[in-house]
Structures are given as structure tokens and as C-alpha cells.
N, C-alpha and C positions, 0 to 999 in steps of 0.2 A: 163288552159286546152287548150290553143290555139296553135299557129302556130310556124313554124320554118322558117329559111331563104330559099329562092329559091336555088336549087342546081346550082352549076356553071357548065360551059361547061366541066370541067375536071372530074365531078362526074358521077357516074353510072346513065344512063337514068332512069327516074321514070316509072315503069310499070303502066298499067291501074289500076284505083281505085279498081276494083273488084278482083284483084289478091291477093294472099296470101302475107302478109307483116309481119307476126308474128315475134316477137322478141324471140330469144331463151333465156333460163335462163342465159347463159353465157353473152349474149349481154346486158341483163338488168343490170347486175352487173357493167358494164362499159359503159353504154349507152351514157353518155355525151362526151365520147372520141371516140365513134364509127365513123369511117370514112364515113359510109353510113347513118348517122343519118338524114341528111336533106331530102334525098329521102324517107327514111322509114317514117319519120314524116309527110311529105307532103301526101304520099299515105294513111297513117293512117287516117288523118283528112278528106281526100276526102271520105273515106269509112264510117265514122261515122257522116258526115254532116247532113243527114236527121233526126237523132235522137239526135243531139248534144244538142239542147235547152232543150228537155225533160229530158235527163240525167243530165244536169246541175241543173235543178230545183229539181228533185227528190233526187239526191245524195248530194246536199248542204242543203237539207231540206228547200228549197225555200229561202235560205239566199243569193244566188249569186247576185240577183238583189239589195238587200240591200247593199252589199259590193260595187257594182258599183255606187250606189247613193252616198255612202260615198266618193268614189274616186272623183266624180264630185264636190262634196262640197269642198273637200280638195284641188282641183285645183284652187279654187277662180276665176272662169272665169268671166271676165268683159265684158260689152257690146262691141260688135265689134271685139272681139278677134277671132283668128283662132286656131283650134285644129286639131292635127293629132293623130289618134288612130291606133297604129301599132299592127299587129297581131289581127285584129279586129274580125276575125271569122265570126259569123252570125250577128254581128253588135249590140249586146246588149249595150255595152259601148258607141259605136258611137252614137246610138240613145239617150242614156242618156245625152251625151254632147249636142246633138241637141236640147234638151229641156232646156238647160242652155242659158245664154245671148249671147253665141258665135254667130258670124256672119257666120262662115263657119266651117264645120267639115269634115275632110277627113278620111275615113277608108281604111287602107291598109292591104292586106293579100296576102300570096303566094299560097293559095289553092283556085282554081277557084270555086270548089263546095261549099265552105263556102261563098264566095262572092255572088254566085247565091242566096243563102238563104237570105243573108243580103239585097240584092236588092229587093227581094219579100216582105220582112218585111218593108222596107223603104216606099214602096208605100201605106202602111196602116196607117202611122202616119202623123199628121198635120205638123210636123216640118221637114218632109222628104226633102223638097226643099233645106235645108241647107247642106244636105249630098251628098258627092261624094265618090264612092268606086272605088279603083284601085287595080290592082294586082301588087305586088312589093315585094322587098327584105328588110328585117329589117336591114341587114348589109350594104346596099347600097341604101339608100332612094333617090328616084328620085325627089329631091327638092333642090332648091338653099339654101345657107347658110341663116339663120335667117328668115325662112319662116313662123314659127308658134310661138304662145304664150304658147301653152301647147302641150306636147307630152305625150301620155299615152300608156301603154302596159299591158293588163290584162291577167294573166295566160298564158303568151306566152314566156316570156324571157327565161325560162328554156328549151324551145324547140329550141332556136336559137343555131346554131352550135358554135358561139363564142359570148357570151353575151357582152363581152367588146366592140366588134365592134358595136353592136346595141346601146349600151350606148353612144359610141363616135358619132354615127350618130344622135342620139337624141340631143346631145349637139350641134352638128353642125347646125341642122335645127331650133333650138330654137333661138328666139330673146333674146337680153340681158334682164335679169329679168324673162325669161320664166321658166315655171315649168315642171318638169318631174314627172309623176305619174306612179307608177308600182304597180299593184296588183299581189300578188303571194301567193301560198299556203306555209305553214310552218308547223313545228311540234310543238304542244303545249308544254309549259315548265312545266305545272303541271303534275306530274308523272302519276296519274291515268287516266287523260284525254289523255295524250300522249299515254299510253298503249291502251286505247279504240280506239283512232283515228287510231293507227297503225293496230289494228286488223280489224277495219272497212274498211280501205283503202286497206289493203293487201289481205283480205279474202272475205268480204261480197260484197263490191262495185264492184270489178272486175266481179263477177258472175252476179249480178243483172243488171249492166250496159251492159254487153255483151249480156245478154238475151234480154234486151229492144232494143238494137241496131242491134241484130243478126249479130254482128261483127265477122269477121275472121281475122282482121288485127293485132290483139294483142294490140289494143289501150288501153284497160282497164287493161292490165298488165303493159304496159309502163308508164301510167300516174302516178300511185302511186310510182313506182320506180323512176321516174324522180323527184319527190318531195323529197323523202328521201335521194337522192344522190346529190341534187343541193346545191347551195351556202347557207351558214348559213346567219342569219340576219346581223351579223357583217361583213361577207364577202361581202354581197350585198351593204351595206353602204360604205364599203371600195372601192368597184369597182366603185361606183358613184363618190366618191372623186377622185379616180385615173384618171377619165376622165374630171376632172375640175369642177364638180358640188360642190356647197356649201350648207350648212344648210340641209343636208340630215337627214331625220327622218324616223322612222318606227313605224307605229301605228297598234298594234295587233287588229284583229277583231275576233269575235267568240272564245274568250279565246285563241287566238294564232293560230287557224287553218288557218287563212288567215292574211296577213299583207299588209297594204297600205304604200308604200314608197313614199316619196316626196322629191325632191331636186330642187335646183335653179341653173340656168345658170347665173353666176354673170354678172353684168352690164359691167364690164371691164374684158374681157377674150379673149385670143387669140384662135381662132378655130384651132384645129389640122388639119394638111393636111390629105386628104383622102388616 
């Protein structure tokens, strides 16, 4: 449910957060190829930031935090390691990593309103001193090669204009043997559950989430559409492999509603030119 990449100078300027950013039905059908996707997504997340955490809890039936804890365990963080949480949003996964043995955790997001929420939450936890939040672009990470031992992105890669670029950047900033962790929604493979999840995401959730957030940006029409039209599990694993990652795995959670992907930057690998 998180962020996209920051618009480039060639893209349409992003209007203020309060303005209408609704996606038309035609745009939702081809949203991942929409030339204005980055600007629309950024404005959308700015609009829903105040109610983002509440909607996450309610509409995942309080499972979203359990999924994040699974992701942290799956990263096998060792004492003294450094973690980058891309598309960190309000910082839930960043904070979960701060409770691990990591020495330093950086949360990066391209929506200032989300980062403001993350900063406020950071001040309330005992491990907040480990955390640094910065505004940045998932497709052009502002870090040197080999800066981190773990790179994560939770519910955000489908919002990136070019997911392959964000994967390439994750590969670049990882140290040899570093781990990539991606949490993303998926469609269950059990027929009845897939049907129920489809109805819930397409009909019920957009109404209740929009009511809770008082949103006019079209966020909760975009979010289910972005899941149903995004990469399949096999395609995601293939995209990781294409960027040089090895040992890519997909662990279904909540009977396939969510998937935790994990991949390794091999010890001997040539970093691709930016």
C-alpha cells in the first residue's frame, strides 16, 4: 500500500495534496502504464497519510503488522548490519527492523506527508535512535554501491513507475550476500478465497476505507486495481533474477493474500551501471 518514485523534472508538476487526483475507470485499467502515475500516486498518498495506519489495520484485519514481523524474521538481520526500507510510508516496517539486531535503519519515501507521520512515531519508540528518515526516489537511491546488508520494500513496488529500476537500485546498494525483502499483495490461488478477496477488495474495502479517510483522491479505487494488474508471483521472481539476484523465493501469507519475497545479492556479482 505504499509509495511510488518521485516524479522527474520532465513529468507534470504535482498539485497540492488536497486537490482532486481521482483515477478514471479508463486509467485504472492501464494504471501501471499511465504516464502520470508517479505524480498521481504521490498526491494520493499525501492525501491519505493521516488515516493510513488505521486503514491498514482495519482492512487487513490487523494482519499487516504480523506480515511485517515475518519479513523482518525472513531477512535474518545480524548484529551490526544496516537496513534500508524503501517506500517506508509511515514507518511501520522501518520500526520493526529497528527492533532487530540492526545497527542502523534508513527509511526512504517520496511522500513528505508520510515521512512526517513516520518521524512522529519514531519519537515514541525506544529504538528510534537507530532510525533515519529521508525523502528519496526508489529508482535512484541516494546511496553508494554496497551501502546496506538488507533492502526492503513493503507494499510499494507496484506503485513504482518502473519496478525493474527499483530492483536494480536495490541490487546496487546491497553488499555482497545482502538480502532483498519485498512484501506485496497477491491474489489467492484457492478459488473460493480468490473470489471472496476479489469482492472484498473491489467492492467493500474501497467504500469503507474511503469513508474512514474521507479521501477524494481515488486512492482506494487505485489500490485494489494496482494489485490485480501487477506482476504475478512468477513474474516478480523472474524480475529479481533478471537484475542479478539469486535464490529468490516467495512465501505466501494469509493463504496467498500477501507474499513475502526474498532474494540474495550474490557474493560475486558485477553491479550494473546506473
